[in-house]
N, C-alpha and C positions, 0 to 999 in steps of 0.2 A: 349510594354512590360513594366510593372511597376517594381519598385524596388524589391518587394517581389518575382516576377517572376524570376528576376536575381538571387536573393538569393537562391531560390529553385533550379534553374538550376545548380548553382555552387555547392550546397550541393550534388545534385545527381551525378555530375561529380566526385567530390572528393570521394563520397561514393563508386563509382565503381572503381576508381583508387586505393583506399586503401582497397578494399574488406571489407567494413564496413557494419554493420547493425545498424539501428536506432530504439531504443525502446522508447516508450512514455507511461508514466503512465496515467491512466484515468483522473487524475486531472491536467494534463498539459494544457496550452492554446491551443485553437483550431488549430492554424496554425502549431504548433509543432506536435500535434496529426496527422494532415493531411500529414506531411512529413514522418511520421514514417513507418517502415516496419511492426511493430506490436504495437498495443495499448492494454493495459491490466493492470492487477494488478502486484505487484512487483515480487512475486515469479514466477508467470506464465510467465512473460517476461524473467526472468533469465533462466528458463528452456527451453523456446523456443530458446533463443540465444545459449544455450549450444548445441542444436541439429542442429545448422547451421554450414556451413563451413566458416563462416566469420572470418577474422583475428582480426577485431576491432569491439567492441561494444560501441556505443554511447548511454549512458543511460540517457534519459531525465526524471529525477525523482529527488530523494534526495540521500544523501550520503549512507545511509544504503542499499539502493537498488543496487547501483553500487557495494558496497562491496559484496552483495549476488551474483551478477553476476560474480564477480572476484573469489569467492569461488567455484562456479559451473563451471567456464570456466577458470581455471588457465593458460591455454595455450594461451588465447586471451588477447588482450590489451583492458582494459575497461576504457572508458573516461566519465567523468562527466562534462558537459559543463559549469557549474558554481560551483566552489569549495565551495562556501558558502551556497549551497542549502542543508540545514540540516533538522533535524526533532526534534522539541522540546521534543516530547514524548520519542524518543530514548535517548535523553540526560538526561532524568529523572531517568535512572537506570545506575549505575556504577558497575564495577566488585567488588570493595571493599565493597560497601554497600550490594550487592547481597550475597557476602560471609558472611557478618555479619548476614544476615537473614537466610542463610542456617545453620549457626552455632547455631542459636536459634531453628531451627527445624531439628535436625540431621536425615539424612536418607530420608527426604521428597523430592521427585523429583521436579525439576523445569521445568515448561513449559513456554517458552518465545515466545511471539508474534514476527513475523519476523520484525516488526517495531522496531528494536534494533540494536545495534552495533555488529560487528563481535566478539568482545571481550566478550560481554554479552552472545551471542549465544554459544560461546565456554565454558562458565561457566555453561551452562544449559544442561539439560538431553534431552529435546525435544524442537523443534520449533513448531509453529502452525501458521496458517493464520486465518483471520477473518471468512473465509468460513469453515475451518475444526477444529476450536478450540474445539468445543463440542466433536467431534469424537475423537480427540487426547486425551483430558482429560479423557474421558470415557474409553479409551483403556489402559491408563497407570495403571500398577499393583500397585495401592496405594489408600488408602481411603482419603489421604490428598495430595494436590497439592499446590506448590508455583507457582503463576501465575504472570508473569511480561510482560511488564511494564504497561499495560493499565488496570486500575481498572474498567473501564466501560465495556470493552469486558469481563474481568474476572467476573464481576458481572452478565453479561448476561449468561455466561457459567454456573455460579452457579445456575441459575434458570432452567438449562437443565440437571442437574446432581445431584446425591445424595452425591457426594464427598464434603469434606470440602475444600474450596478454600481460600488460604491465599493470599490476594491481595497486590500487590505493589501499591503505591500511585501515579501512573503516569496517564497521560491523554493526549488526543489530543486537543490542544487549539482551533483548527478550529471546531471540533465537539462539544466542550463545548459551542461554540457560537450559536449553534442550540438549542433553548430552547423550553420548552413546550408552552410558551407564543407565540413564533414566529410560531410554528407549528399550534397552535389553531387559531391564527389570519388568517393564510393562509387557513385553513379548513373552517373558517367562510366566507372567500371571495370566496372560490371555493368548495362548499359543495359536489360536485360530484367527487372530486379528491381523489384518493387513496393515503394514506400516506405510503411511503416506506423509511426505514431508515437503516443506517449502525449501527452495534453493538458497534461502538466506541461512539455512542451517550449516553447521560445520561439516567438513568433508567426511569425518568418521560417522556422522549421523546419516548423511546421504547414502553412504555405503551400505547401511542396514535397510534401506527403504525398498519397498515393493514398487513405489511410484514417487516421482518428484514433480511438484507442480506449484504454480502460483495459487493464490487463494481461490480464484475462479477455476483453475485447473483441478484443485483438490475437490471442489464441489462437483465438477463434472465427472471426475473419476469415481467418486463414491456413488453418485446417482446411477452411473452405468454399470457398476459392479454387482455381481450376484452374491458377493460376500456380505455378511451381516455385522461384522465387528471390525473396527478400525482404530488404530493408534494414530493420532493426528499431530504431526510435528510442525506446529505453527502456533501463533498466539491463540489462546483458548477461546477468545470471543467468537471464533468461527463456528464453534460447536453448537451455539444457539441456532444458527441458520441450518447447519447440517441436520440437526434433530428435527427442525420444522419441515425440511424438505424431504427427509428420509425416515418416515415413521416405521418403527420396527427394527431399525438398524441401531447399533450401539457404538458409542464413541468414547475413547479414552484420550486424555491429554498426553502429549509427549513428555511433559514434566509438570508437576504441580506448581512450578515456578514460571511457567510460560505465560506471564501476564505483563502486558505493556501498561505501565501506570499512566502514561500520557494518553493513551486511547481510552482509559477508564475515567478521565477527568470530566467528560461530558455526561450530564445527567438530564433527565426530563426538565428539571427546574431551570437548568442553564439554557436549554433549548427555548423554553418559555421566555426567560429574561432576554435572550438574544433577540427574539422577535419583538418583545415589548420595547426595548431600548435601542434596537437596531445596532447592536454591538456583538462582536467586535468586527469592524469593517476591515477587510484585507485587500490591500491594493498593491500593485506592482508598477514601478515607474515605467513609462511608455517605452523608453529605449531598452531597458532590461527585458520587458515583456516581449518586444519584437524579436530580440535576439534569442530568447528562450523558446518562443513559439517556432522560430526557424528550426531549432534542434528537435522539437516535438514533431513538426511537420515532416522533417526528413525521415523520422522513424515511421510516421504514418504512411509515407510513400512506399516504404519497404513492406510493411505488414498489411 
C-alpha cells in the first residue's frame, strides 16, 4: 500500500466518523475528484450537499463555492481545505463599487454570476450560473440588466438577448489565457477535433467554437457526441472527468496555460487535515446569507 492509499483510507475513515460529505469541483486535481462523493459545478454541488443528511461538507473548490454551500446548508459545518483558495474574478467586484454602479442606473436589476462573494450576491437581485445566465436574464422583467462580475459571460448573454446588458469589468484570468491563437493552433494540429468552450472565454474564442457550455454542459455535449476528438476551452482539470466518462475519446486543452492555481491548491493531504482539524470553517453572517439566498432562490424559481 503506497502513501496515497493510506491517505485515502484515513480520509474515508474520518469522513464516516464525522458524517461528512466531500464535494469536488470539475477543476480540482484528479486524485481529489476521485475521493469525492460528488463532482460537479459549484451551485450543483451545494444543492446536492443540502439534500444529504451529512453534518459536515468538505468543499474542494474556492471560497465563494464554500460560502454558497454555507448559505444553502446553514445547519451544516462547511470546510474549505485551503483558506487561501480564492477566485480572482469574484474579487473584482465589491459591494461599494456595485452600489455606485446601481446608483448610476437607478431601478436597473442586478444579475450576478455565482462566481462572486456572499456580500455581492446579497446586493444583487438575481444570481445565475454559466448554464442558466441567458434564461435568467431573459426572464427578468426589465429591458436593462446590470451583469456582474464576468464581462465575457455577460457579453455572451448579450448575444442571446435583446436586452441592454451593462457589463461589469471582471473576468476569469484562467479563461483569458485561452486565446483565439491557442485554439487555432490546436485546430490546425487536430483538424477533426470539435471545439467546445466555456462562456467565460473571450468573444473571439467563442466565435471559433462548435459548442459553448458550462462545465456540466461541456460534459453533456461530449458524452452525446459521436465525435472522438475535442479541444476543450476551459480549465484543464475537467479533462480528468471527461476521460473517465468517455473512454476512447481524446481531449486537448484549449491552452497549456489554462490552469487555475487556486483550484489546484487543494490536495489529498489538505482534505485529510481539514477533516482532522475541522478547518477551515466557512460561515456567512445571517443577514448576508438571507439576502444572498433570496437572489439564489429567485434564480431557482426561473430555472
